[in-house]
N, C-alpha and C positions, 0 to 999 in steps of 0.2 A: 684407490691407492693409499698406502699408509702415510699418515701425517708424519712430519719430522718431529717426533717427540721421543723423549726417554720413556721407557715403559716398564710394567711388571707382571710377571706370570708366576704362579706358584706351582712348583713341581714337587710333589711328595715322592721321592724315590724310594726304592726298596731299602728296608732296614739293613744296617751294616752287620758284619759278622758277629760282633759282640753285642749282646742285648743291652749292655749298660751304656754303650755309645749313643750320643744323640742321633736322631734321624737325619739323613742327608736331605737337603731341600735346596731349591733354587727359586729365586723370585725375580719377577719383572714388574717394575712400577711405571704406570702411566702418570707422569708428573703433571698436575693440573695447575694449581695456582698457589699464591701466598696470601693469607689473611693477616691483617695487622690490627692489634688491639689499640684502643685509643691512646694517644701519646707516643706511639711508635712511629718514627719518621718514615715516610713512604719511600725514600731513596734506598733503603736497605732491602726492599722487596726483591729487586732483580738480583741482588748479591745472594740472598738466601736461596732463591730458586736456582741460580747457576751452581752454587755450592752443593745443593741437594742433587742436582743432575750429575755433577762431577763425582760425588760420593757413591751414587748408585752405579754409575758406569764403571767404577774401579773396584766395587766390592766383589769379593770372590764368590759370594752366594747370590748375587743379583745379576740378572740378564737384562740387556736392552732388546728392543725389537729386532735389531739386526743380528745381535749375537745369538738370539733364539732361533735364527735360521728361517724366519718367516718370509715367504716370497713377497715380491712387490705387489702382487695382485690380491693380497689379503685385504679384507674390508677395512676401511678407514674408521678407527675407533671414535673419532670426533664427529663423524657424520652418520655412521652406521654402527652404533655401539652394540645393538642386539646381534646383528650379523657377525660382528667381530667376536663377541663372546662365544657364539655358536661355533665359529671357525676354530677358536682355541680349544673349546671343550672337546671337539673331535680329536684333538691332539693331546688330550689329557692335561690341558692347562687352564688355569683360572685367573683372570686378570683383576687387578686392583687399581683404581684411580686414587692417586695419592696427592694430598696437599699439606701445606704447613701453616700453622698459626703462630705468629710471634706474639707471645703474651707479655713480655717485659723487655724493655730496652732502656739502658741508662748510660750516659756518657758524662764523665767528669774530668777536670783538668786541675792539677795541684802542682806545687813546686816540687821538683825532684830533690831527694835527700842530698844529693851532691851540691845542690845550690846553683848549678851551672845551666839549668834548663827546666823544662816542664815535664810532668808525668801525666800521660793520658790513660784513663781507665774506661774500659767498656764492659758492660754487663748485659747479658741477653738470656732469655729463656724462651723456648718454643716447644711445639708439639706437633708430631706428624700424625696424620689420619689416613687410613686406608679404607676406601669404600668398595663395596661390591659393585659389579656392572651386570646388566645395564641399569637395574634398579638400585639406586644408592642406599647403602646401609653400612654403618660403621663396622668393619671387620676387625680392626686393630688400631692401637695408637702407640706412640713412642715419645718419651719426654727427653729433652736435652737442655743443658744450660752451661754457660761458661762465663768466667770473669777474669779479665787480664789487665795488666798495666804495663805500659812501655814508656821508657824514657825517650824524650824527643828534645829538640833544640829549644831556644828561647821563645820560639813561635811555633805553635801546632799548625802544621801544613795540612792541606787536604789529603795529601798522599799519606801522611802519618795516620790520619783518621781511617782512611780506606784500608790500610794495612792492618790496623788494630781490629776493625770491624770484621774483616775477612778471616782473621785468625780466630776470633771469638766465635763467629758463625760456624767455621769449620768444626771446631770442637763440639759445639752444641748439636750440629747436624750429625756428627759421628756418633754422639751418645744416643740421639733419638733413633737413628738408623739401626744401631746395635740392639736397642730395646725392642724395636719393631720386629726385627728378624728373630730374636729370641722368643717373642710371643707367637710369631707365625710357625717357628719350629715346634713349640709346645702344642699348638693347635694341630699341626700336621701329625705329631706323634700321637695325640689324643684320638684323632680321626682314624689312624692306622690301628690303634689298639681296640677301638670300638669295632672296626671292620673285622678284626681277627676274632673278637668275642662273639659277633653275631655269626660268623662262619663256623666257629666251633659249636655254637648252640644248635645251628642247623644240622651239623654232622651228628650231634647227639640224638637229635629228634629222629633222624633216618635210621640210626642204629637201635 
């Protein structure tokens, strides 16, 4: 039975009517884990993972396992990855296991310009990695970063820090996901072009 995870399949659909238009594609990401570089606080890992899952589940070009219409009896990717891949390939789908590495995190507190409180600043940088399955090999990456400052009261509360971190992480994840999909679209288009080239070459040989 399928594990309760957000997932990702690549579907290179037929090219649109206009050759200049980008190829249509949909993706499903199996969200794996979050790596933290030295100095990055461990408490942001679940926030990063949750935000990636949210971004994936709401992105117009990304599918989850449920939205892809996979039945409940599909092989579990966590315990039977090879069977899961074969199952998807029969349906023209290729899965990617995705994880995030947070490479930079910085928090600072300064006096607000108004003089009536504090200003909290958060800076974060991260990178998404997409691996092939069942044998892991990096298929794509995506980079994202964000820096923001919010004015708070005379005392920085835990809630203030959480809000600032969540907003910064959301921006960085959005950038990384956008870059990832752009690179996957380019790979999809390149694969389609190569397929057409080989097909035309075979036709010329026959004629």
